[in-house]
N, C-alpha and C positions, 0 to 999 in steps of 0.2 A: 050077382056073384055073392057067395057067402062071406060074411064078415071075417072069418078066419083067413081066407085067401088074401083079402085086402090088407089085413094086419101083417101077414107074412111078406107080401110084396113091399109094404112100407118098411118093414124091418130090414129086408135085403137092400133096398135102396139107401137106407140110413147107414148100413154097414159099409156099402160101397163108397158113400160120401166120406165117412171117417177114414177109410183106407186111403182115399185120394188125398185128403188133407194131411194125414200122417206122412205119406211119401213126399209131398211137397215141402213140408217142414223139414224133413230129413235132408232133402236135396239142398235147401237153403242153408241149413246148418253146416253141411259138408263143404259147400262153397265158401262160406264165411270162415270156417276153420282153416281151409286151405290158403285163403288170401291173407289172413291175419299174421303179422310178424310175430316171431317167438318172443322177443323182448323189445321194448322201446329203446332205440339207440339214437343219441343225438345226431343230427345231420352231419356235424363236423367229424364224426367218428365212423360214418357209414362208408363202405367201399363204393367205388364207382360202379354203376349198374353194368352188368354184363351185356354185350351186344346181343341183339335179338337173333335167334337162329335164322340162318339164310341170308343175313346181311353181311356185306363185305366188311372186313376188318378195316378200321380207319387207319389211314396213313399218318405218320408223324412228320410228313413233309411240310415245309413252310408254306403257309397260305398265300395266295396271290389276289384273291377277290372274295367278296361277300355277295351272296344272292339273297335279297330281301323279299320274302313272300308275305305280303299283307293280305288280310282276309278279303278286302274289297277290290284289290287291284292286281295288275300283272306283276310278275317278278321284276325286280330292279337289280342290276348288277352294279356293285360299288367296288372299284379297284382299290386294293390296298397299296397306296403309294406312301410317300414320306410323311403325310399329314395324319393327324388323329381323326377318327371318325366318331361322332357323337350321335346317339339315338335319343329321341325324346319328342314331346309334343310341341316344344318351343320352336318357333320359326327359325331361330338361330342354330338349331341342330343341323348337323350334316345330313342326317336322314330323319326328316320330320315325319312322325307317325300320328295319324288321326285315329287314336285308340284310347278309350277311356281307362284302360288298364295300364297305360304308359304314363310315367311322370314327365314333367316338363324337361328335366335333365335326368335321363334314366340310366344310360350305360355309355361306356366309352371304350373304343378299341384303339390301342396305340402301340407303337413300336417300342420294344424293349430289347436292346442289344440286337441279336440276329433274328429275333422272332417277334410275333405279335401277341398282345395280351388283352384280355377283356377285364373290365372293372365295372362294378355297379356304382352308380353315383348317388347312393342313398335313396333309391326308388322305393316307393311304397309296396309294390307287389313283387319286387325282386327281379333279378336277371338270372337265367338258367343256362348252364352249359351242359349239354347232353343230359338234360332233365335233372341236374343237380344244381342247387342254388349257389350262385357265386357270392362268396363272402370276402374273399381277398382277390387281388389281381391274379388272374389265372392264364397261363399260356394257351394259345390257340394252335391248332394243327388242321391241315386239310382233312375234311371229313367230319369235323365237329359241327354241332348244331346249337345255335343260341335261341333261347326263348325270351322274347321281350314283349310282355303283354300277350296279345293274340297273334303277334307277328313272329314268324320263324325265319331265322337267318342262317343260311348254309354257308360254311366256310369251305372254299374251294382253292385248288392250286392256281 
């Protein structure tokens, strides 16, 4: 083959490579811009996240039980009766969790008047209610979801 043809093929392949890289960079920048929040707002001032499309709206009914989903085991049902329920790695916890992301005394669910409330007990990694960090005692309702380390706790009637 003449050298001019090889040079043209090389130039076309280089042009195609640059077009591919430019499109990939543009797609990444578009995704990052779409996912970035407009302004940084402290967690205490953020609104609660909207429910995902297609999910049932959560009921404000009083809860009757907790379903504990640990990563390594089968779900465990814990009835909400008159006593407090504590979560943590300590053996003295009502629900002892074998999870390195859980503190010895992590969270507490307790009765407050007619309803149930969740409170973080100063854990290192935090307790989350519907993916929002719990900073003060917060009321629970059927349909809520607690995040304690890698454990997910569903609140049911």
